[in-house]
N, C-alpha and C positions, 0 to 999 in steps of 0.2 A: 578474569576471564575464565571460565569455563572450557569455552570452546567457540570457533567459529566457523563457518563454511562458506566458501564463495562458490553460489547454487550455479551460479551463470557471470555473465560480464553487464547483468542488470539490476541481479538478487545478490543479497548477503546475508546470511542469520549470524549471530551473534548469542552466545548463553551467557549472562553473568552470572555468577554464585552470591545472590543476594538473601537477604532476610526479610520477611520471615519464608519468600519462595524464591524460585527461579526467576529471570529477568530475561525474556528472549525480544531480541532486537531483530525486525526486518527492514534491512535498509535497501531501498529500492531506487531505480534508475528509471522509469517508464519509457516507452517508445514516444517518439514526438508524434505530432498529426500528421509527418509526410510520411511516415512509416505505413505498410501495410495495414489492412485490417486484420490479416493473419496472424501479423508479427505482436500484434496488439494483444488478440485474443488468445496466444502463446504465453503472452506476458501476463496477462491475468488468470489464464488457467494455471500456470505453474505457480503466481504466486499465492493460490488458494491453496493449492495443493500441500503448498510450506507450513500454512497457516493452519489446515485441518490437522495437519502432524503435530501441530503444538501442544505439549500437555495442558489440559484446561483448567489444572489447579494453578499453574504457573503465569506469570504478568508477561504479555505479548505486545509490543508496539512496532507497530505499521510506521516508518516513516522515511522522508526520502523526495525526490523529487516523481512526483506524477505529469507532469508536463502539461498539465490541464490548467488554460486560461480562463478564469471563473468569472472575468468582467465585473460588470456593473451590476446592481439591483438584489435585494433580498429574495432567496430562495429557500424558506421554510425547510422544505421537503429532504434538500442537499445539505443542510445545515451551511448553505455559503450567506456569506454578512453581505450588505449593501454596500460596502466600501471596497469592491474591485475596481481595476483599472479595463478600459478597452472592449472588448466583447468577446464573448464563451465560445471555442472553440467546443471540436466535438468531441473531444478526450474529457471536458468537464464531467459528463455523466457515467464513464466507464471507470472509475476507481472504486463503485461500492463492491468491496470485499465481506462476506458472511462471517458472521459472527455466531455461527453454530453452538446453540446451548443442547448440552445432554440433558 
């Protein structure tokens, strides 16, 4: 492990010294659907800012609990497969993080 940074109580970053390039892991625990819209927006804004600071030449994996219930039904645009359970909640469409390319 090269470094780690507990950004907040919901976001932790870890940098591993791997070959041929470093591996960055962003571990998250997103606000639940009972959280306010402002809390959710702040979380995703913070996550996007952290991701944007990652060097483009390094690998970055964003993982964790996004508190989305994807429910039943195939939705190709979101990459959701047909085998979920229950009904989708409003957080299902909030998790898109930009993969900016220079």
